[in-house]
N, C-alpha and C positions, 0 to 999 in steps of 0.2 A: 515606521521602518519598511523599506521597499522590499519587494520580493527577493532579489538577490541578497540583500543584507540578512534577511531571515534566514535564507538557506545556508548562507556562508556562517551565521553565528550557530545555527542549529547542527551544522555538520563539522563544526571545527576539529573535533577529535578525529573524524575520518580523514579530514584534509591534511591535518599535521602528521598523521601517520604516513598517508601516501607521499605527501611532499617531503618527508623526511628520508624515505626510501628512495625517492627518485632524485634527490638533491646531488647526492654524489655521482650519480649516473650521468647527469646532463652537464656537470660543470667542465668547461673548457676540454670538450672531447670532440673528436671527429665523428661523424655519424657512420658507424658500421654495424655488423651483425651482432657484436658482443653488446652494444647498447640496447638493441631490440631483446636479446636474451634476457639481460638484467631487468628491462622494463616488465617483461613477462613474469619473472620472479616476483617482482614488486606487486603487480596486479594480483597474483595468485595469494600473496601474503595479505592483500588487502580484502580477502573473502569474495573475489570475483570467481573463483573456481577456474579450472585448467581450460575447459572449453571456451568460456567467456573471454579469458585472458588472451588466449591465442587469437581469437575473432578480433580483440579490440587492437592487439599489436599489428595483425595483418592490415587493418584499417588505418592505423597510424602510418605504417610502412606505405601503403598506397598513396596516401596523402602527401608524404614526404618525397615520394618519387615524382608525383605529379607537379608538387611546388618546387622541386629542385633543390630541397633542403641539404645541407652538407654538415651542419654542426648540431650536435645533439641539444645545445641550449635553446634552440628555435623549436623543439617539439611541443612544448606545453600546450600552445594554441591548437595544434593538431590533435592532441589528446582530447581536448575539450569537444572538438569538432566529431572525432571518432566516437566518443562516449554518447553525444547527443544523437548520432546517427543510430546507435544501436537502442538507445532508450526510445527513440521514435518510432521503432519497429512495430509497436501496438499503439493505438490511439488511448490517450489518457482521459478523454472528456467522459463525463457521466452521461449514461443514456436515460433520456426522460421520455415518459409516456405521452403520446400524442394528444390525448385527452384524459380527464380524471386523475386521480392520484398516482404518483410514481411509487412503486412499492420496491423497498430495498432490503434484501435479507443481509444480515451481517454474521459471518460465521467466523470460527476460530477456536482454538484451544483455550481453556481456561488459564488466565493469567497473562494472556498477550495484549490485554488492554482493549478487549472488544467493547464491554460497556461503556467504558470511558471514552472510546472513539466515538460511540453512537451519541454521547452527551454533547461532544465536541463538534460532530457533524450537525446536530440539531441547532447548537449555538450559530455555526457558520451560516446555515440557510435562513435561520431567523434574523440574523443582521442583514442578509441578502433580501429581506422582505418577503420570504416565503411562509406559508402556513404549514406547521410540521406537527406530526403526531407520532409517537412513540408506541411500540407493541412489545410487551414483555413476554416473549415466546419461549424464553429460557426458564421453563417450569421446573427443571431438573434440579439445578444447582441451588443450595441453600443460600438464601439472601440476595439471590440474583434479581429477584423483582424489587426488593426494597433498594438495591443499588441503583436500579433504572429509575425508579421513583425519586430517588435523590437528585440524579442527574436531570431528570425532567423539570424538577422543580427549580433546579439551579439555572436551567437553559431558559425555563419559561415556557414549557409546552406540556400538554397532556400525555397521560400514558394509559393505554388500554392493558389491563391486566386480568388474570384470573388468579386462583389460589396455586400455591406450590403443588406440583404433581398433576396439574390439569393437562389436558390435551393442547399441545402447542398449536396445531392447525386450527383448533377453536379459538384460540386467541387471535390468529392472523384472520380468520373469518370476521370476527368482531371488530378487528382494527379497520379492516377494509370497509365494513358497513358504516362505522364511524367516520372514517375518512371521506366517504362519498357524502355522507349527510353533512358533514361540516366543511365540505368542499376544501379539503387540505390539498396541498401541492405535493407533498412528500411523506410517505410513511416509512419510518426506520425501524426494522424489527430485529430485536435481540434473539439469537437461538442458542440452543445447547453446545457446549464446547468439548463434549467428552469424544475422544477418538479411541478409547480403549476397546469398545464394542462398535466397530466400524458398520456392522450389518444394521444394528438398531439405529445408528444416527442416519444412515443411509435412508431407512424405511421412514424415519420421521421427517426428514427434509423432503423426500419424495411426496409424503402426504401433505405437507405444507404447500409445495409445488402445485400439487393438483388443486388444492382449495384456492390458492392464489390465481391460477390460470382460469379457473371456472368462474370466480367471482370478479376479476379484474383483467380485461383483454391485455394480453402481452406480459403480465406479471409472471414471476417477479422480474422487474426492468433491470436490476442489478444484483448480483450476488458478490458481496465484497468479503475477502478473506483477511482477517487482521493477523500480522505476524509481528512478533516481537524482534526488533532489529538487533537487540543484543545477543541474540542466539546465533547470528551468522549462518553458516551452512545447514544448521538444523532447521532454519526457517524455510530453506529451499526443500528439504525433505517433507516439511508439513504441507508445503504448496503441492508437491507431487501427490501426496496421500488425499488431500482435500479435492483435488482435480478428479481424482477416482470416484469420490463420493458425491460430489455435486458440480455443476457446471459454473466454475468460478469465473467472473467476468471481470474482476479487478482486485487489486491488493491495496491494503492499508498497512504501511509499515511504521510501527511506532517505536518511540524511545531512541530514535537515531541520535538524539543530542547527547546521549550517555554512552556512547559507544564509538569505537574506531572501525566498526564492521559494516560502514554504510555502503561499501562496495557490493553487498549482497543483493542490492536492488538491480544490478545489471543482470546477473544470470536469472533472476526471476523473469525478467522480461525477455532475454535472449533465448534461454534454454526452455522455459516452461511456456512461453508465448502469451504470458499473462500481463496485462498492462498494470503498471503501478499508478493508482489514481489519487492517493493521499500519502502523505508522509508526516509523522509526528516528530516536531523539532523542540519540544519543550513540554512543561506542565501546565502552561496557562491555556485557558479556553480557547484562544485564537492561535494557539501553537500547531494545531492540525491544519496543514496547508495543502491545496491542490497540487498536485505533482507537476512539475515543469522541467522538462528535460534539459533545457539550456541553463537554468539556474542551478540544477543539480550538478551538472558537468563542471560549470564555473566554479561552484562552491568547493567541489571536492579536488579538482586539479590545479587550480591556481593558487600560488602561495599568498 
């Protein structure tokens, strides 16, 4: 299955919801301001939020004027282009270390699909020929270590771990030393997902940062926040909170195949200024895909 087909299949619910709302707007109508107003309402209903919906409509309006579009039915290709422009405001490529292992911290609230995403990332990079090591630094949550061990076994890579309740920074330290010794390409680190006590989480992540920077130049090279796509605007709120706690460099949006709220990807990029780097389009190992703005826009906007 090609990239566009994967996105189209995984975003079917989001596409059906938006296209259904827009279908009546575009059919046999001259392009006027009422069309743009109804389009704005459809974007807001698709979980894009008011600010991003306005920006998207303004972009479509400018493109229509530039291309001298007169009929509403000619707008869908312009929507794709406008959406792509917004999504490309931030680069979605992963940042890699110039030498030595690349260290990636994966953060997010419990239940968002954090550990599962790490397992799927491991599978992706192993399939790509990379040497991968996992670090079980979520020592707070019961069964988190066992869950990561299971994913490591399934993907086919080793897991550095301590016992439950151990110092997460010590796990990261050991993972970095193991990564250097084994000449791995990437270390994927699971971290605690509790936000109830922000100050505690902030202190824990700050310590992890300090150890990573000391032991590995430029680390952490990525801090990826995992958001559950089914939560819609609540995911945007989580992104704001985590930005206060840690320097988030990218987003993984999970479970988009099970929701019509795929529009949440746009305000994450446009309003929070954080690139979406991966999206979850299903439950299989290879259903976590690198984000592609063109494929996403086409999959969501085109019937």
